[in-house]
N, C-alpha and C positions, 0 to 999 in steps of 0.2 A: 174656455177659461184657461188659467195657468195650469191647473192640474191635467187637463186634457192635452195641453201642449207637451208637457213632459212625459205623459204616458205614451205619446206617439214617438218617443225617442228611438232613433236608429231604424225607423221604418223604411228608410230609403235604400237599404243594402239589397242589391239585386244579384250578386254573384251566386248566392245560395239561398235556400229557403230561409225564412226569418230565423235569426239566431236565437239560441237559448243560453242562459247561464245556469250552471248546475249549483244549486244552493244547498247547503248542508244544515241539518238540525241535529244538535247533540244534546242528549239528556243523560247526565250522570246517574247511574242506577242507585247509588247510595244517597244522593241528594237530588231527586228528580226535578225539584223546583229551580235548580241553579242552571239549567240548560238554556240554550238559545239558538237562534238561527243566524247563519252567516252567509254572506255572498261569496266569501273566500273559503277554499277547502284544501285538502291535501294534494300536494303536487303529483304523487303517483296515480291519482285518479285519472288525470288526463293522459298521463304517460302510457297507461295500459288499457285505456278504455276501448280503443279500436280492436285490440286483441280479443277482448271479451264480447264486444257488441259490434261486429264487423259491418253491420248495416249502416252505422253512423257515417254520414257523409264527410264531415270535417270535425276535427277536435283541435283546440288550441288553448294553451295555458298562457297567462300573462300576470305580471306583477309590476309594481311601480314604486318609485321614490319621489317625494316632493322636490328633492334637490339632488342633482348629480353634477359633480364638477366635470367640466369638459374644456379641453384646450385644443386649439388648432392655429397653426401659423402665427404663434406668438400671442394670440388672443385667448384670454381665459375668461370663463364665466360659469354660471350654473344654470341648469335647465331642469324642469320636471321631466323625469325619464321613465319609460315603460320598457319592459323586456318581454318578448313573446316568441312562441313557436312560429316557424315559418308559415304554417297553415293559417295563422291569424289573418293573413292577407287573402286567403280563400274564403273567409267568413265575412270580413268587413271590407267595404269599398272605400277607398281613398282616392282623391283626385291627385294623381301623380303628375307633377309638372316636369319632373326629370326622373329617370330611372325606370326600371321594369318591375311592376308589382308582382309579376310571376316569380321573380327570383330575388327580390330586394332583401328578404330576410333569410335566404337559404344558406348563406355562409356564416361560419361561427362568430365572426366579428364584424357584422354588418350593422349599419346605422342609417335609419331614415330620419331626416330632419323636416320640421315644418319650414315653410318659407321664412317665417320670422326668425327661427333659430339659425337657418342657413345664412340669413343676412347678418345676424349678430356675429357669426363666426367668420364669414368669408366676404362680407360686404357685397359688392356687385359681381364678384368673381364666381364662376361655376363651382358648385359644391361637390358634384358627382366625382367619385374617385379620390377625393381628398382624404387625408389622414386626420384622425382626431384621437385624443387620449382621454379616457374616462378615469376619473378619480386618481389622476397622476400616474397610474401604473398600467392601464389596460388599453393598448392601441386598437383602433377599429377604423373601418373605411366607410365613407358615406356612399350609400348605394341608391338613395332615393331622396327626393324632395317632394313634399306634398302641400297642397293648398290647405287652408284652415278646415278642420273637420266640420262637416255639415251639422248644423244644430236643428232640433235638440238631440243630444247624445250624451252618453255617460263619459265620453272621451272629449278632449279639447285641451287648449293651452292654459286655460284658467285653472288656478289651484282650487277653485270651487267645484270642478268636475269630480266625478267619482274616481276616474283614472286619468289624471292630467298628464300630458306629455308635450314637450317640444322636441323630444327625441324618442323615437321608437326603435329599439335595438333587438338584435337576435337573442334568443334565449340564453346563449352562453357567451355573449359579449362581455359579461360581468360574471365574476366567480359564483354568485349565488345560484344561478341556474345549474351549473355543473355540479355544485355541491348537493343540490336537491336530488339530482339524478344518480349520484353516487350512493346515497343512502335513503332508501324509501321510508318516509315517515308518514304513515297512514293516519296519524292523529294530529298532524300539523294542519293549520288552516291559514296558509299564507299566499295562496295564488287564486286567481280567477280561472275557471275552466268553462270554455265556451264550446258549443257544439251546434251543428246543423243536422236535422233529421229528415230522412225521406218521408214522403206522405204515408208510407206503409207502416211507420212506427209512430204511435201516439206518444205525446209527452208523458202521460201517466204510465204507460207500459215501460217506456224508457227509464223513467224515474225508479220504478220498482226493480229493474234489472241493474241499475247502478247501485242501489242499496244492497242488492244480493251480491254484487261484485265486491263491495267493501267487506261484507260479512265473510266472504270466501277468502279474501286476501289478508285481512288484518290478523295479527297475532291473537290467539285464543284469550289471553289475559285481558286484552283490550275490550273484547266483547263482554267480559264479565264486569267491566267497569262502566261502559257507556252503551247507550242505545243510540245508534246513528241512522239517519235516513237522509235521502237526497231527493230533490225536486228540481225538474227542469222548468225554469221560469222564462217567459218571453223577455227578450232583452230590453224592451221598453220599460219594464218595471224597474230596471236598474237605473235608467236615466231619471226616473221619477223620484228616486231617493236622494237626489242631490241636496 
């Protein structure tokens, strides 16, 4: 049925063990009924996670916008855009029709386009190595072109996807990523954090260690205001929420 189809989301990724999303649950201690669960969490969680739990195979943060202004060679348009750590391409498999997935997001101003987005901006001309400008001010270089994301998935070009994109860019291709890394905000909930775990680490044990990490790192006053816990969820559950 339809439910089973979406729960099978992203089952095809073969580069690493099946990915997990780190989901956060926040309960205000003064008003415990006002809490909730979110697929998005604080940016520093993914930034420091490998330092705290070195057994983790890969960690990647990502965030997106429903519309990003993009211009190239006199052509202007908008695309849904996502920004991610370079290791995102070690967790998720994409069908690269041009470019090298091992390095496509490794430079600070790298952009991977879907085939449809590349056609929108460059027509039939090769997109690799071409310059683009994001939001009128931020130059970047096209380092990859990918075929449509295999479905079912939480990703795709449709705005109905959980994280839609026609452009997948490096974490600092746009100022938001750099700003998040300049000032650690352990209470913000604005990025997705993905991991792959070795067979020796269970999702439950990992979840407990992530929660302990937050409690060690967060300012003391925050712990007096909120009870926070984290859970590693199979990525298929994310696609099923569309």
